[in-house]
N, C-alpha and C positions, 0 to 999 in steps of 0.2 A: 266699619267694613271688616272683612275677613271671615265672616260666617259661612260663606259659600266656597266650596272646593272647586277650583278651576282646573279642568283637565288640560294639561300642557298641550300646546300645538307646535309641532315642528313642520315648517313649510319649506318646500324646495322650489325656488324660482329659477327656472331653467333659462330664462331670458331668450335671446335669439340663438339658441343652441339646440341641437338634436332634431333631425327630421323624424317622421312618424315611426319609421322602422327602428331608429336608434332609441326613441322614447319607449317603445315596447320592450326592447331589450333591457333598458335601464330599470323599468318598473318591475319586470319579471325577476331580474337578478336581485333587486332590492328586497322584493317580497321573499324570495328564497333565502336570502342572507338573514333577514329578520326571523324567519321561521326556524332556520337552523340554529339560531342563537336563542330560540325559545323566548322571543320577545313577546311580552303581554300587550296585545294590540289595544286593550282597553285602558292601559296606563298612560299612553301618549297618543294623541291624534296626529296622524301623518297626512299631510296634504301636498299634492304635486301641482305645479303650475306650468304646464308645457306651452309651447308656442301655439297660436291659434290653429295652424294646420295639423297639429297633433291631437287636438282635444277630442275629436270624435273617435279616433283610433284608441286612445288611452281609455276613454269612457267605456268603449266596447270591451276592452281587456279587463278592466276593473270589474265590470258587471259579469262577464262570462266566467272569470276565474275566482269570483267572490273575493277579490283582494281588498282588504279593509283600509284603503287609502281614500281620502276625500279628494275631489277634483276641483281645481280652480283655474281661472283665466287670468292673464296678466294685465288686462285692461278692458274697458268697454266704452261704448259711445254714450254721450249724454242724451242722445236721441234714441227713440224706440224704433223708428223706421223712417224710410224716406230717401231722398236723393243725397246720400252722404257716402260717396264712393270710398271704399277702403275701410270703413268703420264697421264695428261689430256690435249688434244690439244685445242688451241684456236678455231680451226675450229669446234670442238664439242660444245663449249660454244656458239659460234655464232649461230649455228643451234638451240640452246635452247633459243634464243632471249635474251641472256645476253647482257646487255649494258656495264657493268663495270667488271673489274677484278682487284683484289688487287695484287700488285706486290711489293716484297721486304718488306713484313711485318716483324717487329722486331723478331717475333717468327721464321720465316723462316730463317732470317739471323743468329739467335742464335742457334736454334736447328738443322738446316739443313745446316749450314755453307755456306749460299748463299753469295757469294762475290758481290761486285759492278758490276763486269763483268757479272755475272749470271743474276743479276737484270736487267742490260741494255739489255741483250739478250731476257729476258722475256717481257720487254717493247716493243721491236721490234716485238716479236711474237704476242702480243696483237694487235698492230697497223696493222699488216698484215691481221688480220681477222676482222677489223672494231670494235674492242673492245676499250673502253676508259680505259687506265690503271690508277689505283689509286696508285700512286707511294708513298710508305711509306719511310720516312726518320726519323732519330732521334738519340739521344745520350743516352748512359748509364750514370749511376752515375760516373763511372770512367772517361768516356769521358768528362763529364761536369767539373770534377775537373781538368783534364789535359789540355783540349783544350778550355773550355768555352762553352756557350750554343749553338752557331750557327755553329762552324767550321765543325763538323762531318756531320750534316744534309746538309749543303751547299755542302760539298765534295761528299756526297752520291747522291744528286740530280744532280749535275754537271755530274757525271759519268753515271747516269741513262738516261740522256737526250742526251748523245753523239750520234750523227747520226740521231737524230729526226728532221724531216723536219720542217721548219718554218711554223707557223700557225696551227700546230697539236693540236687537243684537248686532253688534259690530265687533271687529277686531282692529286693534291699533298696532302698527309696527313702527318702532323708533329706529330710524336709520341715521346714525351720525355719518353724514356724507363724507366727511374727512377721513373716515375709517374704511369706507367701502373699497375693496380691491387693493388697499394699501398694505394688508398684512398686519396692520396695527389696529387692533380693536380698542374700543373704549374699555376702561376698567369696569368690573362688575359694579363697583360703588358709583361710578359716573352714570352707568346705565340705570341703576336703581333710582338715583336722584331725579333724573329726567322722567322715568316711567312713573314715579310717584306723582310728579306734577301733572303728567298727562292723565292719570286716573282722576285727579282733582278736577280737570277739565270735563271729563266724562260725567262726574257727579253733577256738576253744574248744568250740563247739557241734557242729560237723559235720566238723571236720578241716581241716588246712592245704590239702590238694589241692582240696577243695570250695570253700574260701574263695578260693583263687587263681582259680577259675573263676566265682565269684559276682560278678554285676554289681551295683554299687552306684550308684544314680541320685541325682541332685540334683533336687529339686523345690521351687521357691519363687521366683515371678516370673522364670521363665526366658524369655529373649527372644533373638532373633537377634543382638542387639548384645552379649550377655554369655555366650552359650553356649560360645564358643571358649575363653574364660578358664577355665571350669569343666572343659572337656574336656582341657585341658593338665595337669590334676592326675592323679597316678598312681592314685589310688583312686576317681576319679569316672569311671564307665563309661557315662554316658548321662544322660538327663533324663526326669523325669515332668512333662509340660507341661500346664498347665491352660488358661487363657483364650487363650493364644497359639496353641493347637492348633486353635482354631475359625476362625482366619484363614489361609486356604490359603497365601498367599505367605509369610507370617511363619513358619508351621509348616514349610513346605518349606525356608526359609532356615535354620531351626534344624537340620533333618535334614541339611542340606548344610554343616554347620559345618566340615567338613574343608578346605574351600576357604580358611578363615581361619587354620587352624593348621598348614598346610603338611604334612599327613599324606599 
């Protein structure tokens, strides 16, 4: 592998923050900040994942102002339609021009008891509607102590890719749960070790060519001060950014990581 150049992806997961007006303000300011810095939009793909109530408003803004950000959703239903109060179908997200959808985020696994089987069903739902699933995997501090750094993420990704066709476009996000919100990220070398093993899983599941194109993101206390170290790793192709994506100058600095790595 390595023959294919993977465009880095920096994704902002806003979680349950920002109403639709606040989301508009953030997107506009982020766009202006990157333009003022003469950021090359083709060098790094930027994606934003607002709350469901903001998606339509953000989609309209991106389209009207021709802002070069991809739009994503934070979750979707395993079901396409029906009596599932409170759930959101992938069909609806596709109609709103969402390109990506997060599946299996650690908070969904923890707070909503989403099993590997549920995550796998959501991956299939995303693919049915032409959405690219951002499949989140990661280990807790207890997992880390009991099984080591890669065993749980590898098992989660293996389950999530069951039944996925060869060559399918996916994104994988490695979230060391023990690092999220702690201010203490994994080291770049730790991230590389796990991400390399995750790419091996993708090879086995959907083939070497697809694995070479698959972007694997790091997500866990990502900041402008540590992003360059992660992006130097051969199997880290971007970042899933949480709290730092809510601060425009900080998120813009993360997106512009290339100024620190000499790319």
